[in-house]
C-alpha positions as CSV (number, residue, x, y, z in Angstrom):
1,X,88.0,76.8,114.6
2,X,84.5,77.9,114.9
3,X,83.0,80.7,112.7
4,X,79.8,81.7,114.5
5,X,77.6,84.6,113.6
6,X,77.6,86.9,110.7
7,X,77.1,90.8,111.6
8,X,76.4,93.9,109.6
9,X,79.8,96.1,109.8
10,X,79.0,99.8,109.6
11,X,82.7,101.0,110.1
12,X,84.1,103.2,107.9
13,X,87.7,103.5,109.4
14,X,90.1,104.2,107.0
15,X,88.2,103.7,103.9
16,X,87.1,100.2,105.1
17,X,83.6,99.7,103.4
18,X,80.7,98.0,105.1
19,X,81.0,94.4,104.9
20,X,79.1,91.5,106.5
21,X,81.1,90.8,109.0
22,X,81.5,87.7,111.1
23,X,82.8,86.1,114.4
24,X,85.2,83.5,114.6
25,X,86.7,81.4,117.5
26,X,89.6,79.3,118.3
27,X,91.6,78.5,121.3
28,X,94.5,80.5,120.5
29,X,94.5,84.0,118.4
30,X,97.7,84.8,116.7
31,X,97.7,88.5,115.6
32,X,100.3,89.2,113.0
33,X,101.7,87.9,109.7
34,X,105.6,87.7,110.8
35,X,108.0,84.5,110.6
36,X,106.8,84.4,114.3
37,X,103.4,84.0,113.7
38,X,103.4,81.2,111.2
39,X,105.9,79.2,113.7
40,X,103.6,79.8,116.6
41,X,100.6,78.7,114.8
42,X,102.4,75.5,113.7
43,X,103.2,75.0,117.4
44,X,99.5,75.3,118.4
45,X,98.2,72.8,115.9
46,X,101.2,70.5,116.6
47,X,100.0,70.6,120.4
48,X,96.3,69.8,119.4
49,X,94.5,73.2,119.9
50,X,92.8,75.1,117.4
51,X,94.2,78.5,116.1
52,X,93.5,81.3,113.9
53,X,96.1,83.7,112.3
54,X,94.7,87.1,111.9
55,X,97.2,88.7,109.9
56,X,97.7,92.4,108.5
57,X,100.0,91.0,105.6
58,X,98.9,89.6,102.5
59,X,102.3,88.1,102.3
60,X,103.1,85.9,105.1
61,X,106.8,85.5,107.0
62,X,107.8,89.1,107.8
63,X,111.1,90.3,106.7
64,X,112.3,86.3,106.3
65,X,109.6,86.4,103.2
66,X,110.5,90.2,102.7
67,X,114.3,90.4,101.5
68,X,116.1,89.4,104.5
69,X,117.8,86.2,103.0
70,X,121.1,86.3,104.0
71,X,120.1,85.6,107.7
72,X,121.4,87.1,111.0
73,X,122.4,84.1,113.1
74,X,125.1,84.6,115.4
75,X,125.9,81.1,116.4
76,X,123.7,78.6,114.6
77,X,124.3,75.7,117.2
78,X,121.6,77.6,119.5
79,X,118.9,77.8,116.7
80,X,116.7,74.7,117.3
81,X,113.0,73.5,117.2
82,X,110.9,74.8,114.3
83,X,113.1,77.8,113.6
84,X,116.0,75.5,112.7
85,X,113.4,73.6,110.8
86,X,112.4,76.4,108.7
87,X,116.1,76.6,107.5
88,X,116.2,72.8,106.9
89,X,113.1,73.4,104.7
90,X,114.9,76.2,102.8
91,X,117.9,73.6,101.9
92,X,115.2,70.9,100.8
93,X,113.5,73.6,98.5
94,X,116.9,74.2,96.8
95,X,117.3,70.4,96.2
96,X,114.8,70.8,93.3
97,X,117.2,71.5,89.9
98,X,114.1,73.3,88.6
99,X,114.5,76.2,91.1
100,X,117.8,76.7,90.0
101,X,116.9,78.8,86.8
102,X,119.4,81.4,86.7
103,X,122.5,79.8,88.0
104,X,123.9,76.1,88.5
105,X,123.4,74.6,92.1
106,X,127.4,73.9,91.9
107,X,128.2,77.3,90.8
108,X,126.7,78.5,94.0
109,X,128.0,75.8,95.9
110,X,127.8,75.6,99.8
111,X,127.4,79.2,100.8
112,X,125.0,79.5,103.7
113,X,125.3,76.0,104.4
114,X,124.9,74.7,108.3
115,X,127.8,72.9,109.5
116,X,127.4,69.2,109.9
117,X,128.2,68.9,113.5
118,X,125.0,71.0,114.2
119,X,122.8,70.1,111.3
120,X,122.9,66.2,112.7
121,X,121.7,65.0,109.5
122,X,119.2,67.4,108.8
123,X,121.0,70.1,106.6
124,X,120.3,73.6,106.7
125,X,120.6,76.7,104.6
126,X,120.7,80.0,105.9
127,X,120.9,82.3,102.6
128,X,117.8,82.0,100.4
129,X,115.5,84.0,97.6
130,X,112.4,86.0,99.2
131,X,110.2,83.7,96.8
132,X,111.8,80.5,98.6
133,X,110.8,81.9,102.1
134,X,107.3,82.8,100.8
135,X,106.8,79.0,99.6
136,X,107.8,77.6,102.8
137,X,105.7,79.9,105.1
138,X,102.7,78.9,102.9
139,X,104.0,75.3,103.0
140,X,103.4,75.2,106.8
141,X,99.8,77.0,106.7
142,X,98.8,74.3,104.2
143,X,100.4,71.2,105.8
144,X,98.7,72.2,109.1
145,X,95.8,73.4,108.0
146,X,95.8,76.7,109.7
147,X,92.8,79.0,109.1
148,X,94.3,82.7,107.9
149,X,92.7,86.3,107.7
150,X,94.9,88.4,105.6
151,X,94.8,92.0,105.4
152,X,93.0,91.8,108.8
153,X,94.0,95.1,110.7
154,X,93.3,95.4,114.4
155,X,90.8,98.1,115.3
156,X,93.6,99.7,117.4
157,X,91.3,102.6,119.0
158,X,88.3,100.3,120.4
159,X,88.7,96.6,118.7
160,X,90.2,94.9,121.8
161,X,87.6,93.6,124.3
162,X,88.9,92.5,127.8
163,X,87.1,91.3,131.1
164,X,89.0,91.4,134.2
165,X,92.4,91.6,132.7
166,X,91.9,89.2,130.1
167,X,91.5,89.7,126.2
168,X,88.0,88.0,125.1
169,X,88.2,88.9,121.6
170,X,89.7,91.1,119.0
171,X,87.9,93.0,116.0
172,X,89.5,94.1,112.7
173,X,88.5,97.2,110.7
174,X,86.5,95.0,108.8
175,X,84.7,94.4,111.6
176,X,85.4,90.7,111.6
177,X,85.9,89.6,115.4
178,X,88.0,86.7,117.0
179,X,87.4,85.1,120.2
180,X,90.0,83.4,121.9
181,X,91.3,82.0,125.3
182,X,94.9,83.2,124.7
183,X,96.0,85.7,122.4
184,X,99.7,86.2,120.7
185,X,100.8,89.7,119.6
186,X,103.5,88.3,116.8
187,X,103.7,92.1,115.2
188,X,107.1,94.0,114.9
189,X,105.2,97.2,116.0
190,X,103.5,95.5,119.1
191,X,100.0,96.6,118.2
192,X,97.9,94.1,119.9
193,X,99.9,94.6,123.1
194,X,99.6,98.3,122.8
195,X,95.8,98.3,122.5
196,X,95.4,95.8,125.4
197,X,96.6,98.6,127.5
198,X,99.7,96.9,128.4
199,X,102.9,99.0,129.2
200,X,105.7,99.5,126.5
201,X,108.1,101.9,125.5
202,X,109.5,103.6,122.8
203,X,113.3,104.9,122.0
204,X,116.5,104.3,124.1
205,X,117.0,104.2,127.7
206,X,119.9,105.9,129.3
207,X,123.0,104.6,130.8
208,X,121.6,104.8,134.2
209,X,118.4,102.9,134.1
210,X,119.6,99.6,133.6
211,X,123.5,100.3,134.1
212,X,124.3,99.4,130.5
213,X,127.4,101.0,128.9
214,X,126.1,101.0,125.5
215,X,122.5,102.8,126.3
216,X,121.4,106.1,125.4
217,X,123.1,108.6,122.8
218,X,126.1,106.8,121.4
219,X,128.1,109.8,120.0
220,X,131.7,109.1,119.0
221,X,131.0,105.3,119.0
222,X,132.1,103.8,115.3
223,X,131.7,99.9,115.7
224,X,130.9,99.6,111.8
225,X,132.0,101.7,108.8
226,X,128.6,103.3,108.5
227,X,129.9,106.5,109.6
228,X,131.8,110.0,108.7
229,X,134.6,109.5,111.0
230,X,137.5,109.1,108.4
231,X,135.5,111.6,106.1
232,X,135.5,115.3,106.2
233,X,131.9,116.0,104.6
234,X,130.6,119.7,104.9
235,X,126.8,119.9,105.8
236,X,125.8,123.0,104.3
237,X,124.2,123.9,100.8
238,X,126.7,126.3,100.3
239,X,130.4,124.3,101.6
240,X,131.3,126.6,104.6
241,X,128.4,128.6,104.8
242,X,125.9,128.1,107.5
243,X,123.7,130.5,106.3
244,X,122.7,128.6,103.0
245,X,121.1,126.1,104.8
246,X,121.6,122.4,105.7
247,X,121.8,119.7,102.8
248,X,118.8,117.0,103.0
249,X,119.0,114.1,105.3
250,X,121.0,115.9,108.1
251,X,119.2,117.0,111.1
252,X,119.7,120.4,112.7
253,X,119.0,119.3,116.4
254,X,121.9,118.4,118.9
255,X,122.2,115.0,119.4
256,X,122.1,114.8,122.9
257,X,124.5,114.1,125.9
258,X,126.1,110.7,125.6
259,X,124.4,108.1,127.5
260,X,121.2,110.4,127.9
261,X,117.8,108.6,127.0
262,X,115.9,109.7,123.8
263,X,113.0,108.9,122.1
264,X,114.7,108.3,118.4
265,X,114.2,104.8,116.7
266,X,117.1,103.1,114.7
267,X,116.9,103.5,111.3
268,X,114.5,101.2,108.9
269,X,115.6,100.2,105.3
270,X,114.5,97.6,102.6
271,X,116.5,94.7,102.0
272,X,116.6,95.0,98.5
273,X,116.6,91.8,96.0
274,X,118.8,92.6,93.3
275,X,120.0,90.3,90.1
276,X,122.6,90.8,87.6
277,X,121.2,88.4,85.3
278,X,120.1,90.3,82.2
279,X,117.1,88.5,81.3
280,X,115.8,88.7,84.9
281,X,116.8,92.3,85.7
282,X,114.5,95.7,85.9
283,X,116.6,98.8,85.7
284,X,116.2,100.9,88.9
285,X,112.9,102.8,88.2
286,X,113.3,106.8,88.8
287,X,110.8,107.4,91.7
288,X,107.9,109.9,91.7
289,X,109.0,113.4,92.4
290,X,112.7,112.4,92.2
291,X,115.2,115.2,93.2
292,X,118.5,114.9,92.8
293,X,119.6,117.3,95.4
294,X,117.9,115.2,97.8
295,X,121.0,112.9,97.6
296,X,123.8,115.5,97.3
297,X,125.2,114.2,100.6
298,X,126.0,111.2,98.9
299,X,127.6,112.9,96.4
300,X,130.0,114.7,98.8
301,X,130.5,111.2,100.7
302,X,132.1,110.1,97.0
303,X,134.0,113.4,96.6
304,X,135.4,112.5,99.7
305,X,136.8,109.6,98.5
306,X,134.5,106.5,99.5
307,X,134.2,103.9,97.3
308,X,132.5,100.9,99.1
309,X,129.0,101.2,97.4
310,X,128.9,97.3,96.8
311,X,130.0,95.7,100.3
312,X,126.4,94.5,101.2
313,X,125.5,93.0,98.2
314,X,125.1,89.8,99.8
315,X,124.8,86.8,97.7
316,X,121.8,84.6,97.7
317,X,120.9,81.9,94.9
318,X,120.1,82.3,91.2
319,X,122.4,85.5,91.1
320,X,120.5,87.7,93.3
321,X,121.5,89.6,96.5
322,X,119.9,90.6,99.6
323,X,121.1,94.3,99.5
324,X,121.4,96.2,102.9
325,X,122.4,99.2,104.4
326,X,126.4,100.0,103.9
327,X,128.2,103.0,104.6
328,X,127.3,106.7,105.9
329,X,124.8,107.2,103.5
330,X,122.9,104.2,102.1
331,X,119.3,102.8,102.5
332,X,119.0,103.3,106.0
333,X,116.8,106.1,105.8
334,X,118.0,107.9,109.2
335,X,115.5,110.1,111.1
336,X,112.5,109.3,109.2
337,X,110.8,106.5,111.3
338,X,110.4,108.3,114.6
339,X,106.7,108.3,114.4
340,X,106.3,105.0,113.1
341,X,105.7,103.2,116.0
342,X,102.8,104.9,117.4
343,X,101.8,106.0,113.8
344,X,97.9,105.3,112.7
345,X,97.8,102.6,109.9
346,X,97.5,105.9,107.1
347,X,100.4,107.5,108.7
348,X,102.8,104.4,108.9
349,X,101.5,103.7,104.6
350,X,103.0,107.4,104.2
351,X,106.2,106.6,106.2
352,X,106.5,103.6,104.2
353,X,105.9,104.9,100.8
354,X,108.1,107.9,101.9
355,X,111.5,105.0,102.8
356,X,110.5,103.4,99.4
357,X,110.6,106.5,97.5
358,X,113.9,107.6,99.3
359,X,115.2,104.3,98.4
360,X,114.6,104.0,94.8
361,X,115.8,107.5,94.6
362,X,119.1,106.6,95.9
363,X,119.2,103.4,93.9
364,X,118.3,105.7,90.7
365,X,121.0,108.5,91.7
366,X,123.9,105.8,92.1
367,X,123.1,104.4,88.6
368,X,122.5,107.7,87.0
369,X,124.1,110.8,88.3
370,X,127.1,112.4,87.1
371,X,128.0,113.3,90.9
372,X,128.8,109.8,91.4
373,X,131.9,108.3,90.0
374,X,131.9,106.7,86.5
375,X,132.9,103.1,87.7
376,X,130.7,102.8,90.3
377,X,127.7,104.1,87.9
378,X,128.4,101.4,85.3
379,X,129.0,98.7,88.0
380,X,125.5,99.9,89.5
381,X,123.9,99.7,86.1
382,X,124.8,95.8,85.6
383,X,122.2,95.4,88.7
384,X,118.4,95.9,88.7
385,X,115.3,94.5,90.9
386,X,114.4,90.9,90.1
387,X,111.7,90.5,87.6
388,X,110.7,87.0,89.3
389,X,110.4,88.5,92.9
390,X,107.4,90.2,94.3
391,X,105.4,90.1,91.3
392,X,102.2,90.9,93.3
393,X,103.8,94.3,94.4
394,X,105.7,95.8,91.5
395,X,109.0,93.6,92.0
396,X,109.4,95.8,95.3
397,X,109.3,94.0,99.0
398,X,105.7,94.9,100.5
399,X,108.0,94.7,103.8
400,X,110.0,97.7,105.3
401,X,112.6,96.6,107.9
402,X,111.0,97.5,111.2
403,X,114.0,96.7,113.1
404,X,112.5,98.2,116.5
405,X,109.3,99.9,117.3
406,X,107.4,99.5,120.6
407,X,109.2,97.1,123.0
408,X,106.8,95.8,126.2
409,X,107.6,96.4,129.7
410,X,106.8,93.0,130.7
411,X,107.2,90.5,133.8
412,X,111.2,90.6,133.2
413,X,113.1,93.1,131.0
414,X,116.1,91.5,129.0
415,X,119.2,94.1,129.3
416,X,122.8,94.1,128.2
417,X,123.7,92.6,131.5
418,X,121.9,89.3,130.9
419,X,123.4,89.2,127.4
420,X,126.8,89.8,128.8
421,X,126.5,87.6,131.7
422,X,126.6,89.9,134.3
423,X,123.1,89.0,135.5
424,X,121.7,85.6,135.1
425,X,118.6,84.9,133.3
426,X,115.9,83.1,134.6
427,X,113.3,80.5,133.1
428,X,115.0,80.2,129.5
429,X,112.6,79.5,126.7
430,X,115.3,80.0,123.7
431,X,118.6,81.3,123.2
432,X,120.3,84.4,121.4
433,X,123.6,85.1,119.9
434,X,123.9,87.6,117.4
435,X,126.0,90.8,117.9
436,X,124.3,93.5,120.1
437,X,123.5,95.6,117.0
438,X,121.8,99.1,116.6
439,X,121.3,100.9,113.0
440,X,122.3,104.5,113.3
441,X,119.7,106.6,115.3
442,X,120.4,110.3,113.9
443,X,122.7,112.4,111.7
444,X,123.8,115.5,113.0
445,X,126.2,118.3,112.7
446,X,129.1,118.1,115.1
447,X,130.9,121.3,116.8
448,X,133.5,121.1,114.2
449,X,130.8,121.9,111.3
450,X,131.0,118.1,109.8
451,X,128.1,115.4,109.4
452,X,128.2,112.3,111.5
453,X,125.9,109.7,112.4
454,X,125.0,108.4,115.4
455,X,123.5,105.1,117.4
456,X,125.3,102.2,115.5
457,X,126.5,100.0,117.7
458,X,128.0,96.4,117.4
459,X,129.3,94.2,120.0
460,X,130.1,90.9,120.0
461,X,128.6,88.5,122.6
462,X,128.5,84.5,123.5
463,X,125.0,82.9,123.5
464,X,122.4,84.0,125.9
465,X,119.3,82.7,127.4
466,X,116.4,84.7,126.8
467,X,113.7,84.6,130.1
468,X,110.2,83.7,129.5
469,X,109.0,86.6,131.6
470,X,109.9,89.0,128.7
471,X,107.3,87.3,126.6
472,X,104.6,88.2,129.2
473,X,103.0,91.4,130.3
474,X,102.6,92.0,134.0
475,X,99.9,89.7,135.4
476,X,98.1,92.9,136.5
477,X,97.7,94.4,132.9
478,X,96.8,91.2,131.1
479,X,97.2,87.4,132.1
480,X,96.3,85.8,128.5
481,X,98.5,87.3,126.0
482,X,101.9,86.6,125.0
483,X,104.4,88.7,122.7
484,X,107.1,87.4,120.6
485,X,108.5,90.1,118.7
486,X,108.0,93.4,120.5
487,X,109.5,91.7,123.8
488,X,110.0,93.2,126.8
489,X,113.8,94.2,126.7
490,X,116.2,97.3,126.5
491,X,117.0,99.0,123.3
492,X,120.4,97.5,123.9
493,X,119.2,93.9,124.3
494,X,116.4,94.2,121.7
495,X,119.5,94.7,119.4
496,X,120.5,91.2,119.3
497,X,117.6,89.4,120.3
498,X,115.6,91.4,117.0
499,X,116.6,88.7,114.7
500,X,114.8,86.5,112.5
501,X,115.5,83.3,113.7
502,X,115.0,84.2,117.4
503,X,111.4,85.7,116.5
504,X,110.8,82.0,115.3
505,X,112.4,80.5,118.5
506,X,109.9,82.8,120.7
507,X,107.3,82.1,118.6
508,X,107.4,78.5,118.9
509,X,108.1,79.1,122.9
510,X,105.2,81.4,123.5
511,X,102.8,79.1,121.7
512,X,103.6,76.2,123.7
513,X,103.4,78.5,126.8
514,X,99.7,79.2,125.7
515,X,98.5,75.7,125.3
516,X,100.1,74.7,128.5
517,X,98.1,77.7,130.0
518,X,94.8,76.3,128.4
519,X,95.5,73.0,129.6
520,X,96.2,74.0,133.3
521,X,93.6,76.7,133.0
522,X,95.9,79.1,134.2
523,X,97.3,82.6,133.7
524,X,100.3,83.1,131.1
525,X,102.4,84.3,134.1
526,X,101.8,81.2,136.2
527,X,102.7,78.5,133.7
528,X,105.4,76.1,135.5
529,X,108.3,76.7,134.0
530,X,109.4,72.9,134.6
531,X,106.4,71.9,132.2
532,X,107.1,74.3,129.8
533,X,111.1,73.3,129.6
534,X,110.2,69.9,129.5
535,X,107.9,70.7,126.5
536,X,110.6,72.9,124.8
537,X,113.4,70.3,125.2
538,X,111.1,67.7,123.6
539,X,110.4,69.7,120.7
540,X,114.2,70.5,120.4
541,X,114.3,73.8,121.4
542,X,117.7,75.0,123.1
543,X,117.7,76.5,126.4
544,X,121.3,76.6,127.6
545,X,124.6,77.0,126.0
546,X,126.8,74.0,126.4
547,X,130.0,75.4,124.7
548,X,130.7,75.6,121.0
549,X,130.9,72.1,119.3
550,X,134.5,71.2,117.9
């Protein structure tokens, strides 16, 4: 890495104070702070090139270090390379007896442990605390001596300088400039990709666009229990009286024709780390501007007989949870994120804060409101936030789960057809295997005058290959950029690809391609797949599915 000339920054964007900015240079610039960012940087260093991570986040690792500790993996046998190494490091982390502060390792047992047939002597663990993941990502940074610039936000207005379809440099809001030969966008949002003028989309394609049966609006599809299909819940303030107004959390818009395209985005939430250890438990705080009426819909769900509040308190070590959305009204804040993908940083902060207050209010309501059955309130009050997690951010994760935002329209678009093997996938650079999974996208009023959710799908599939072309833009748009998270995929295909182990797989593969492009002085679109495949296989990436190991 080279640090070049200091310069005086006079930008006042988003209240950034004038500072003495500097210019830095490396072979590869990785923009983002996700799990894919760290893994990509490690791979660049392993291949002998210089790299800088430019991270908007202080805490590295994205959702993997932000609460998603019950890993969504599908078939673990097709997770290889550095992604598998991460989960091996998780296992090693928990071999230290001092880590087991709140329960004995024997009590936790072998929950979440990998299959010895696929681990092949390097045991993996797929459930973990946020603090464990944070530690391991920082270990990677230290072990490979990777320069990281934190809280470094790309100037999305004019911070990307390009010449003849190549990115020369990126500049942050603080005025720091990073010059490189190849750039990786590892953000969930695809911010660098968009700022570089690469084509992308937001929302859901219609069924006709790619011939996908699960595309577009999915009214009447109930693959998971996150709906009202078995409940009768009135949407109006005064039940049965539309003139009284609609309860909070319900849209008054029609859902749209089944299979039609829209710009709606599947719901975001926080993956909440809770504990039931009294000495380590913080009671759920009452958020600012708490209004019990905001959650009246949940009260009516309980009135209708729903009792599955604790269905996704997924167990992780030390008597903690990765608590996820579950049921018709839960931590998914349906409809509150539509503007997020294109929003300014300040607008995004407001959306994140709104999600936080909604979620804290939901937890507080469940623990305290008399609208909640007493037995559920009592059980809820045995849980709280973990004192020893996120100590730098008031014991609350800094990472909202951005399940989907922008998706690149790249050299190749992955669709439902590739995932279900109706269409073969060219030039594999890794595999996915998780269910085609979308969370709900809207909550509306049916023609019968009841509440319903829409957008949730869950379709089991076999492991599938992911095309190299889904990581690169069209060559005419940018020839030295690779994208690891906001990849080129339809909404349906992205529902499976968007898992953390896959993002790490794609981070390693994109970094490998970046270095090969440098070595051969090629556009990233022109990297010979034979060379890329050989290096990926050498580094234990898994590119094809050879059947389940018996």
